C-alpha positions as a LaTeX table, in Angstrom:
\begin{tabular}{lrrr}
\hline
Residue & $x$ (\AA) & $y$ (\AA) & $z$ (\AA) \\
\hline
Met1 & 143.67 & 33.30 & 52.92 \\
Asn2 & 143.68 & 29.32 & 50.93 \\
His3 & 144.72 & 30.00 & 47.15 \\
Val4 & 147.49 & 29.88 & 44.70 \\
Ala5 & 147.66 & 32.94 & 44.05 \\
Arg6 & 149.30 & 36.16 & 46.44 \\
Ile7 & 147.23 & 38.41 & 47.85 \\
Lys8 & 148.18 & 42.26 & 48.89 \\
Val9 & 147.69 & 43.06 & 52.48 \\
Val10 & 148.54 & 45.91 & 54.09 \\
Gln11 & 148.45 & 46.60 & 57.74 \\
Leu12 & 148.36 & 49.26 & 60.26 \\
Ala13 & 149.49 & 49.05 & 64.42 \\
Ser14 & 150.92 & 51.34 & 66.51 \\
Thr15 & 154.44 & 49.03 & 66.77 \\
Leu16 & 156.24 & 46.06 & 65.31 \\
Gly17 & 156.46 & 42.09 & 66.40 \\
Tyr18 & 159.87 & 40.58 & 65.63 \\
Asp19 & 161.58 & 37.69 & 67.02 \\
Glu20 & 162.35 & 39.05 & 70.43 \\
Val21 & 159.87 & 42.16 & 70.97 \\
Pro22 & 159.28 & 42.11 & 75.37 \\
His23 & 155.68 & 43.35 & 75.40 \\
Ala24 & 152.35 & 40.75 & 74.38 \\
Gly25 & 151.04 & 42.29 & 71.41 \\
Gly26 & 154.66 & 42.69 & 69.49 \\
Arg27 & 153.84 & 39.22 & 70.13 \\
Tyr28 & 151.20 & 38.36 & 68.82 \\
Leu29 & 152.25 & 40.70 & 65.76 \\
Ser30 & 155.41 & 38.29 & 65.25 \\
Gln31 & 153.40 & 35.71 & 64.70 \\
Trp32 & 150.72 & 37.24 & 62.53 \\
Thr33 & 153.32 & 38.72 & 60.15 \\
Arg34 & 154.61 & 34.88 & 59.95 \\
Thr35 & 151.97 & 33.59 & 59.11 \\
Val36 & 150.52 & 35.99 & 56.77 \\
Glu37 & 154.04 & 36.43 & 55.19 \\
Ser38 & 153.51 & 32.80 & 54.18 \\
Asp39 & 150.72 & 33.30 & 52.45 \\
Ala40 & 150.71 & 37.20 & 51.51 \\
Asp41 & 152.24 & 40.38 & 50.53 \\
Leu42 & 152.28 & 42.66 & 53.16 \\
Thr43 & 153.20 & 45.98 & 53.87 \\
Val44 & 152.93 & 47.24 & 57.17 \\
Phe45 & 152.28 & 50.62 & 57.60 \\
Val46 & 153.84 & 52.30 & 61.83 \\
Pro47 & 154.45 & 55.57 & 63.17 \\
Gly48 & 157.19 & 56.96 & 62.45 \\
Thr49 & 158.91 & 56.60 & 66.00 \\
Arg50 & 162.65 & 55.22 & 66.64 \\
Thr51 & 162.15 & 52.38 & 68.94 \\
Asn52 & 159.46 & 50.87 & 65.53 \\
Arg53 & 162.99 & 52.46 & 63.23 \\
Glu54 & 164.97 & 50.03 & 65.34 \\
Ala55 & 161.99 & 47.36 & 65.06 \\
Ala56 & 162.21 & 47.12 & 61.73 \\
Leu57 & 165.93 & 46.35 & 62.05 \\
Gln58 & 165.25 & 43.05 & 64.32 \\
Pro59 & 165.06 & 39.61 & 63.49 \\
Gly60 & 161.86 & 38.28 & 62.90 \\
Ala61 & 160.31 & 41.84 & 61.88 \\
Pro62 & 158.27 & 41.94 & 58.70 \\
Gln63 & 160.15 & 42.51 & 54.78 \\
Cys64 & 158.60 & 45.11 & 54.04 \\
Val65 & 157.81 & 48.14 & 57.28 \\
Val66 & 156.44 & 51.80 & 56.04 \\
Pro67 & 157.33 & 54.04 & 59.08 \\
Leu68 & 155.26 & 57.09 & 58.66 \\
Gly69 & 155.84 & 60.75 & 60.15 \\
Leu70 & 158.96 & 61.62 & 61.94 \\
Thr71 & 161.19 & 61.43 & 59.77 \\
Pro72 & 164.38 & 61.64 & 60.86 \\
Ala73 & 165.84 & 65.10 & 60.85 \\
Met74 & 168.20 & 66.41 & 58.60 \\
Thr75 & 167.45 & 70.30 & 58.90 \\
Arg76 & 166.55 & 72.88 & 62.39 \\
Arg77 & 162.67 & 73.11 & 60.63 \\
Gln78 & 162.14 & 69.04 & 60.08 \\
Ala79 & 162.95 & 68.64 & 64.33 \\
Ala80 & 161.27 & 72.04 & 64.76 \\
Met81 & 158.37 & 69.77 & 63.08 \\
Asn82 & 158.79 & 67.02 & 64.07 \\
Arg83 & 158.63 & 68.32 & 67.90 \\
Leu84 & 155.64 & 70.26 & 67.11 \\
Ser85 & 154.18 & 67.45 & 65.84 \\
Leu86 & 154.70 & 65.04 & 68.58 \\
Asn87 & 153.87 & 68.02 & 71.10 \\
Leu88 & 149.86 & 68.23 & 69.52 \\
Asp89 & 150.02 & 64.63 & 69.20 \\
Thr90 & 150.30 & 64.54 & 73.26 \\
Trp91 & 148.25 & 67.57 & 74.03 \\
Leu92 & 145.48 & 65.99 & 71.95 \\
Arg93 & 146.19 & 63.05 & 73.24 \\
Arg94 & 144.68 & 64.05 & 77.04 \\
Phe95 & 141.15 & 64.56 & 75.51 \\
Asp96 & 141.12 & 61.84 & 73.15 \\
Pro97 & 143.51 & 58.26 & 73.77 \\
Gly98 & 142.41 & 56.39 & 71.24 \\
Met99 & 143.12 & 58.97 & 68.13 \\
Pro100 & 144.67 & 57.58 & 65.35 \\
Tyr101 & 149.30 & 59.26 & 65.78 \\
Leu102 & 148.77 & 62.63 & 63.81 \\
Pro103 & 152.36 & 62.10 & 62.59 \\
Leu104 & 151.51 & 58.72 & 60.24 \\
Val105 & 147.86 & 60.18 & 59.73 \\
Ala106 & 149.63 & 63.39 & 58.26 \\
Glu107 & 152.21 & 60.96 & 56.14 \\
Leu108 & 149.55 & 58.91 & 55.26 \\
Leu109 & 147.44 & 62.10 & 53.33 \\
Thr110 & 150.39 & 63.73 & 51.77 \\
Ser111 & 152.39 & 60.40 & 50.84 \\
Arg112 & 151.74 & 59.22 & 46.81 \\
Ser113 & 153.50 & 55.92 & 47.49 \\
Ala114 & 151.84 & 55.08 & 50.69 \\
Arg115 & 147.92 & 55.72 & 49.00 \\
Asp116 & 149.46 & 53.68 & 46.67 \\
Ala117 & 150.20 & 51.16 & 48.46 \\
Leu118 & 146.63 & 51.28 & 50.06 \\
Arg119 & 144.79 & 51.87 & 47.32 \\
Ser120 & 146.62 & 48.28 & 45.50 \\
Ala121 & 145.54 & 45.85 & 48.81 \\
Asp122 & 143.33 & 43.30 & 49.16 \\
Val123 & 143.17 & 43.39 & 52.79 \\
Ile124 & 143.50 & 46.07 & 55.05 \\
Asp125 & 144.37 & 45.31 & 58.76 \\
Leu126 & 143.86 & 47.64 & 61.75 \\
Gln127 & 145.47 & 46.70 & 64.55 \\
Trp128 & 144.52 & 48.69 & 68.01 \\
Ala129 & 141.90 & 50.98 & 68.59 \\
Asp130 & 144.42 & 54.02 & 67.21 \\
Ser131 & 144.84 & 51.90 & 63.55 \\
Ile132 & 140.57 & 51.13 & 63.31 \\
Arg133 & 140.18 & 54.93 & 64.08 \\
Leu134 & 141.61 & 55.07 & 60.22 \\
Leu135 & 138.91 & 53.60 & 59.18 \\
Arg136 & 137.54 & 56.10 & 56.98 \\
Leu137 & 140.30 & 57.11 & 55.29 \\
Val138 & 141.53 & 54.04 & 53.85 \\
Gln139 & 138.00 & 53.31 & 52.70 \\
Ser140 & 138.06 & 56.51 & 51.43 \\
Ile141 & 141.12 & 55.56 & 49.73 \\
Asn142 & 140.78 & 51.69 & 48.53 \\
Ser143 & 136.77 & 50.90 & 48.87 \\
Arg144 & 136.29 & 47.83 & 47.48 \\
Ala145 & 139.35 & 45.76 & 50.09 \\
Phe146 & 138.11 & 43.11 & 53.50 \\
Val147 & 139.03 & 45.45 & 55.76 \\
Ser148 & 139.57 & 44.09 & 59.69 \\
Gly149 & 140.27 & 45.68 & 62.89 \\
Thr150 & 142.13 & 43.84 & 65.51 \\
Phe151 & 140.87 & 45.27 & 69.14 \\
His152 & 142.99 & 43.77 & 71.53 \\
Asp153 & 141.49 & 44.81 & 73.99 \\
Val154 & 137.96 & 47.28 & 74.34 \\
Leu155 & 139.57 & 50.73 & 75.16 \\
Ser156 & 136.26 & 51.75 & 76.51 \\
Gln157 & 136.76 & 49.11 & 79.01 \\
Ser158 & 140.21 & 50.19 & 80.41 \\
Leu159 & 139.52 & 53.69 & 80.52 \\
Ser160 & 136.37 & 53.29 & 82.75 \\
Arg161 & 138.47 & 51.02 & 85.11 \\
Arg162 & 141.38 & 54.08 & 85.37 \\
Pro163 & 141.88 & 55.19 & 88.70 \\
Val164 & 139.76 & 58.81 & 89.68 \\
Ser165 & 141.19 & 61.03 & 92.43 \\
Gly166 & 138.44 & 63.22 & 93.14 \\
Arg167 & 134.93 & 64.54 & 90.86 \\
Ser168 & 136.51 & 66.06 & 88.62 \\
Ser169 & 138.60 & 63.53 & 87.44 \\
Ala170 & 135.63 & 60.73 & 87.94 \\
Val171 & 134.01 & 63.27 & 85.34 \\
Arg172 & 137.32 & 62.78 & 82.66 \\
Arg173 & 137.13 & 59.38 & 83.08 \\
Arg174 & 133.17 & 59.06 & 81.93 \\
Phe175 & 133.83 & 61.14 & 79.05 \\
Leu176 & 136.37 & 59.54 & 78.09 \\
Thr177 & 134.40 & 56.25 & 78.07 \\
Trp178 & 131.41 & 57.61 & 76.33 \\
Gln179 & 133.39 & 58.75 & 73.87 \\
Ala180 & 135.14 & 55.53 & 73.20 \\
Arg181 & 132.61 & 53.97 & 73.44 \\
Arg182 & 131.12 & 55.33 & 70.95 \\
His183 & 134.13 & 55.54 & 68.81 \\
Glu184 & 133.90 & 51.55 & 68.91 \\
Arg185 & 130.43 & 51.59 & 67.79 \\
Arg186 & 130.61 & 53.34 & 64.84 \\
Met187 & 134.27 & 51.15 & 63.61 \\
Val188 & 132.17 & 48.08 & 64.54 \\
Asp189 & 129.47 & 49.07 & 62.16 \\
Arg190 & 131.89 & 49.69 & 59.49 \\
Leu191 & 134.38 & 46.93 & 59.42 \\
Asp192 & 134.51 & 44.30 & 57.59 \\
Glu193 & 135.47 & 42.08 & 60.13 \\
Val194 & 136.24 & 42.18 & 64.12 \\
Val195 & 138.86 & 40.36 & 65.63 \\
Val196 & 138.65 & 39.83 & 69.33 \\
Phe197 & 140.54 & 37.18 & 71.27 \\
Ser198 & 138.13 & 36.46 & 73.24 \\
Asp199 & 134.12 & 36.25 & 73.81 \\
Lys200 & 134.09 & 38.66 & 76.81 \\
Asp201 & 135.48 & 41.50 & 74.08 \\
Ala202 & 132.88 & 40.31 & 71.94 \\
Ala203 & 130.03 & 40.87 & 74.65 \\
Leu204 & 131.49 & 44.59 & 75.23 \\
Leu205 & 131.48 & 44.84 & 71.40 \\
Asp206 & 127.48 & 43.64 & 71.53 \\
His207 & 128.49 & 40.76 & 69.86 \\
Pro208 & 128.22 & 42.13 & 66.22 \\
Pro209 & 127.42 & 39.41 & 63.83 \\
His210 & 131.24 & 39.33 & 61.91 \\
Ala211 & 133.12 & 39.27 & 64.77 \\
Arg212 & 135.41 & 36.51 & 64.96 \\
Val213 & 137.40 & 35.53 & 68.15 \\
Ile214 & 140.84 & 34.31 & 67.41 \\
Arg215 & 142.80 & 33.96 & 70.37 \\
Pro216 & 146.58 & 34.70 & 70.29 \\
Pro217 & 149.11 & 32.40 & 69.41 \\
Leu218 & 151.05 & 31.88 & 73.35 \\
Gly219 & 151.66 & 28.01 & 72.77 \\
Leu220 & 155.31 & 27.58 & 71.31 \\
Gly221 & 156.51 & 24.39 & 70.57 \\
Ala222 & 154.71 & 21.24 & 72.29 \\
Pro223 & 153.59 & 21.52 & 76.08 \\
Val224 & 156.57 & 20.62 & 78.72 \\
Glu225 & 154.91 & 18.62 & 81.74 \\
His226 & 156.10 & 20.81 & 84.66 \\
Arg227 & 157.34 & 19.08 & 88.01 \\
Pro228 & 158.50 & 22.79 & 90.25 \\
Gly229 & 162.20 & 22.70 & 91.79 \\
Glu230 & 162.77 & 22.67 & 95.63 \\
Gln231 & 163.53 & 26.43 & 95.95 \\
Glu232 & 160.12 & 28.36 & 96.50 \\
Thr233 & 160.14 & 31.31 & 93.93 \\
Val234 & 157.11 & 33.27 & 93.28 \\
Leu235 & 157.34 & 34.28 & 89.50 \\
Val236 & 155.35 & 37.51 & 88.54 \\
Val237 & 156.09 & 38.59 & 84.39 \\
Ser238 & 154.85 & 41.60 & 82.99 \\
Tyr239 & 155.92 & 44.48 & 80.69 \\
Leu240 & 156.76 & 47.00 & 83.70 \\
Ser241 & 156.77 & 49.79 & 81.43 \\
Arg242 & 153.11 & 49.80 & 81.30 \\
Pro243 & 151.93 & 52.07 & 84.26 \\
Glu244 & 148.66 & 49.21 & 85.36 \\
Asn245 & 152.01 & 46.35 & 85.80 \\
Asp246 & 153.88 & 48.86 & 88.21 \\
Glu247 & 151.27 & 49.30 & 90.34 \\
Ala248 & 150.57 & 46.21 & 90.91 \\
Ala249 & 154.23 & 45.30 & 91.95 \\
Gln250 & 154.64 & 47.41 & 93.31 \\
Trp251 & 150.91 & 47.41 & 95.70 \\
Val252 & 152.52 & 43.25 & 95.84 \\
Leu253 & 155.44 & 44.56 & 97.81 \\
Thr254 & 153.21 & 46.42 & 99.73 \\
His255 & 150.78 & 44.46 & 100.91 \\
Val256 & 150.97 & 40.81 & 99.80 \\
Trp257 & 154.50 & 39.63 & 100.26 \\
Pro258 & 155.73 & 40.78 & 103.91 \\
Asp259 & 152.90 & 38.14 & 105.40 \\
Val260 & 154.44 & 35.81 & 102.78 \\
Val261 & 157.53 & 35.92 & 103.89 \\
Val262 & 156.50 & 35.79 & 107.35 \\
Asp263 & 155.21 & 31.80 & 106.66 \\
His264 & 158.15 & 31.26 & 104.19 \\
Pro265 & 161.63 & 32.95 & 104.24 \\
Gln266 & 162.68 & 30.90 & 101.88 \\
Ala267 & 160.50 & 31.91 & 99.37 \\
Arg268 & 161.33 & 34.66 & 96.65 \\
Leu269 & 159.32 & 36.55 & 94.30 \\
Arg270 & 160.80 & 36.97 & 91.42 \\
Leu271 & 160.27 & 39.88 & 88.97 \\
Val272 & 160.29 & 39.22 & 85.00 \\
Gly273 & 159.98 & 41.93 & 82.39 \\
Lys274 & 161.42 & 45.30 & 80.87 \\
Gly275 & 160.94 & 48.63 & 81.87 \\
Ala276 & 161.10 & 48.55 & 85.67 \\
Ser277 & 160.60 & 52.20 & 87.56 \\
Glu278 & 163.19 & 53.70 & 89.96 \\
Val279 & 160.08 & 53.43 & 92.82 \\
Leu280 & 159.40 & 50.10 & 92.25 \\
Arg281 & 163.46 & 48.86 & 92.28 \\
Glu282 & 163.22 & 51.13 & 95.27 \\
Arg283 & 161.32 & 49.29 & 97.05 \\
Ser284 & 162.40 & 46.20 & 96.45 \\
Ala285 & 165.23 & 47.05 & 97.64 \\
Gly286 & 164.45 & 46.72 & 101.26 \\
Tyr287 & 163.13 & 42.83 & 100.81 \\
Pro288 & 166.18 & 40.93 & 100.10 \\
Ser289 & 163.90 & 38.37 & 98.76 \\
Val290 & 162.33 & 40.42 & 96.12 \\
Glu291 & 164.99 & 39.86 & 92.18 \\
Ile292 & 164.28 & 42.40 & 89.41 \\
Ala293 & 165.61 & 40.07 & 86.45 \\
Gly294 & 164.25 & 42.66 & 83.66 \\
Tyr295 & 164.43 & 41.24 & 80.19 \\
Val296 & 165.76 & 37.90 & 80.76 \\
Glu297 & 166.16 & 35.27 & 76.70 \\
Asp298 & 164.89 & 32.28 & 78.01 \\
Leu299 & 161.12 & 32.73 & 79.65 \\
Pro300 & 160.72 & 29.32 & 79.36 \\
Ala301 & 163.48 & 28.91 & 82.27 \\
Glu302 & 161.84 & 31.11 & 84.28 \\
Tyr303 & 157.98 & 28.84 & 84.19 \\
Arg304 & 160.36 & 25.89 & 84.95 \\
Arg305 & 162.13 & 26.86 & 87.78 \\
Ala306 & 158.64 & 28.46 & 89.56 \\
Thr307 & 156.83 & 27.06 & 92.55 \\
Val308 & 154.28 & 29.86 & 91.93 \\
Val309 & 152.43 & 32.24 & 89.06 \\
Leu310 & 151.28 & 35.34 & 89.91 \\
Val311 & 149.35 & 37.78 & 88.23 \\
Pro312 & 148.40 & 40.35 & 90.27 \\
Val313 & 147.25 & 42.71 & 87.77 \\
Met314 & 144.16 & 45.13 & 88.82 \\
Arg315 & 142.90 & 47.36 & 85.54 \\
Gly316 & 143.76 & 47.00 & 82.28 \\
Ala317 & 141.09 & 45.12 & 79.42 \\
Gly318 & 141.10 & 41.95 & 77.48 \\
Val319 & 143.06 & 38.99 & 77.82 \\
Lys320 & 146.46 & 39.12 & 79.86 \\
Phe321 & 148.79 & 36.87 & 77.66 \\
Lys322 & 151.25 & 36.58 & 81.03 \\
Thr323 & 147.93 & 34.93 & 82.45 \\
Val324 & 147.55 & 32.00 & 79.05 \\
Glu325 & 151.25 & 31.88 & 78.69 \\
Ala326 & 152.20 & 30.43 & 82.88 \\
Leu327 & 148.81 & 28.05 & 82.43 \\
Leu328 & 150.04 & 26.99 & 79.09 \\
His329 & 153.48 & 25.84 & 80.76 \\
Gly330 & 151.53 & 24.15 & 83.74 \\
Val331 & 152.45 & 26.06 & 86.83 \\
Pro332 & 150.02 & 26.69 & 89.25 \\
Val333 & 148.54 & 30.28 & 88.49 \\
Val334 & 147.63 & 32.48 & 91.26 \\
Thr335 & 145.26 & 36.44 & 89.77 \\
Thr336 & 143.23 & 39.22 & 90.38 \\
Ser337 & 139.29 & 38.69 & 88.64 \\
Val338 & 140.99 & 41.06 & 85.95 \\
Gly339 & 144.10 & 38.90 & 85.46 \\
Ala340 & 141.57 & 35.79 & 84.60 \\
Glu341 & 138.76 & 37.94 & 82.81 \\
Gly342 & 138.08 & 36.97 & 78.87 \\
Val343 & 140.64 & 33.77 & 80.20 \\
Gly344 & 138.24 & 31.11 & 81.74 \\
Gly345 & 136.65 & 30.21 & 85.05 \\
Ala346 & 137.69 & 29.93 & 87.99 \\
Glu347 & 138.70 & 25.84 & 87.69 \\
Leu348 & 142.24 & 27.11 & 86.29 \\
Phe349 & 143.24 & 28.54 & 89.01 \\
Val350 & 144.88 & 27.92 & 92.28 \\
Arg351 & 143.15 & 31.15 & 93.85 \\
Cys352 & 141.44 & 34.52 & 91.64 \\
Thr353 & 141.12 & 36.85 & 94.38 \\
Asp354 & 141.51 & 40.95 & 94.28 \\
Ser355 & 141.83 & 40.91 & 98.38 \\
Ala356 & 145.83 & 41.21 & 99.23 \\
Ala357 & 145.45 & 38.49 & 102.14 \\
Gly358 & 143.74 & 36.02 & 99.89 \\
Met359 & 145.89 & 36.07 & 97.70 \\
Gly360 & 149.07 & 35.90 & 99.96 \\
Ala361 & 147.43 & 33.43 & 101.43 \\
Ala362 & 146.82 & 31.43 & 98.23 \\
Ile363 & 150.08 & 31.24 & 97.43 \\
Ser364 & 151.59 & 30.11 & 100.51 \\
Asp365 & 149.58 & 27.39 & 100.25 \\
Val366 & 151.02 & 26.50 & 97.11 \\
Leu367 & 154.52 & 26.89 & 98.43 \\
Arg368 & 153.43 & 24.79 & 101.63 \\
Ser369 & 153.05 & 21.88 & 98.95 \\
Pro370 & 152.61 & 22.61 & 95.41 \\
Ser371 & 152.10 & 18.78 & 94.66 \\
Asp372 & 148.63 & 19.39 & 95.82 \\
His373 & 147.57 & 21.97 & 93.04 \\
Gln374 & 150.10 & 20.25 & 90.44 \\
Glu375 & 147.18 & 18.31 & 89.45 \\
Arg376 & 144.88 & 21.42 & 88.92 \\
Ala377 & 147.80 & 23.36 & 86.78 \\
Asp378 & 147.99 & 20.27 & 85.00 \\
Arg379 & 144.47 & 20.08 & 83.13 \\
Ala380 & 144.42 & 23.91 & 82.81 \\
Gln381 & 147.85 & 23.25 & 80.61 \\
Gln382 & 145.84 & 20.13 & 79.03 \\
Trp383 & 143.24 & 22.71 & 77.73 \\
Ala384 & 145.63 & 26.07 & 77.32 \\
Trp385 & 147.32 & 24.23 & 74.62 \\
Ser386 & 143.88 & 23.02 & 73.05 \\
Leu387 & 143.09 & 27.30 & 72.60 \\
Tyr388 & 146.18 & 29.42 & 72.44 \\
Ser389 & 148.43 & 26.88 & 70.33 \\
Val390 & 149.87 & 28.18 & 67.53 \\
Asp391 & 148.12 & 26.03 & 64.77 \\
Thr392 & 145.36 & 27.13 & 65.88 \\
Phe393 & 146.05 & 30.30 & 66.04 \\
Asp394 & 147.29 & 30.07 & 61.96 \\
Ala395 & 144.23 & 28.04 & 61.00 \\
Asp396 & 141.91 & 30.97 & 62.55 \\
Leu397 & 143.63 & 33.55 & 60.51 \\
Arg398 & 143.49 & 31.63 & 57.34 \\
Lys399 & 139.76 & 31.21 & 57.33 \\
Ala400 & 139.59 & 34.53 & 58.45 \\
Trp401 & 139.96 & 36.62 & 55.24 \\
Pro402 & 138.01 & 35.85 & 52.18 \\
Ser403 & 139.96 & 33.82 & 49.67 \\
\hline
\end{tabular}
């Protein structure tokens, strides 16, 4: 991207990034958009859901957003077609979770202006598995464009970790994992560039020679020295609308927090993030020491006040942005093996454990003597800023595409 003439970039993504987007993938796309729009003419295709149409109007959203599919209904016939396409997409996704969004595909096939935009692109950027699955279609429309696919996580690994409740459920999980792995291999072979967020994900994709690790741009501004306040605060930051995050928070309330408050009755557990379920709210109501803060405008302030950050997620795949963000803020971190996956070694964390007892003990240890753990957190902060700063991301992204 180091050149005078502006190239044309078309991106296909499931969602949009903007200034105050509440989820990790959106935050990645928000900085991606800033970097790319400074050098290129960018058009972003997204499914035409109400959420995406509203997101397109937010500050920091891409300048040119084209929602495809689910055109707002003006007649009963259009409303019926919208319901039909949504219901069909939901039903088919049970058998193929990584499939492209059906209403988007339908309009991409029928919209001349959308196909013209693709045909004129120098670079086509595909974000997430469902967009990468459109590779053959976009290459049939434009065979000369440089096509990049970003694996925010490796879907086959995520599916392999889904909980099962019996033999039939286990068989279904094995089939979905195998199917996703087959699609990943085919798409990796056809892409001009494969982007992943960690060396671990590159290994899961068999280290293709055209793979590039571009770590997410999570370090904003400059590092700030962390010195916890007097209040004993355990912070959990996650997009609680995601089932794996909701399950993790409930697990903490049931199996970890009761033991912590026995040793530290003044401690509080603060859950920050949008989308807490009614079940989670009901369970937390039984603990006066638990606060569900929801979405907050000043997330850095939450990290400044925290004594320890807990990342309790037990399933999913890809780099957990919340783990990296805690390290960037210099807060001691207790996490699980999944929370640490793709981030770094055990030396970065107070403890990396999947045991409720081990997690509770580690939290209590930090609350008992925060200063004993701050030196490790300071070293981890320096390491994280060397890899996950916006400047590093901008430089890596600009080197990724042909000039």
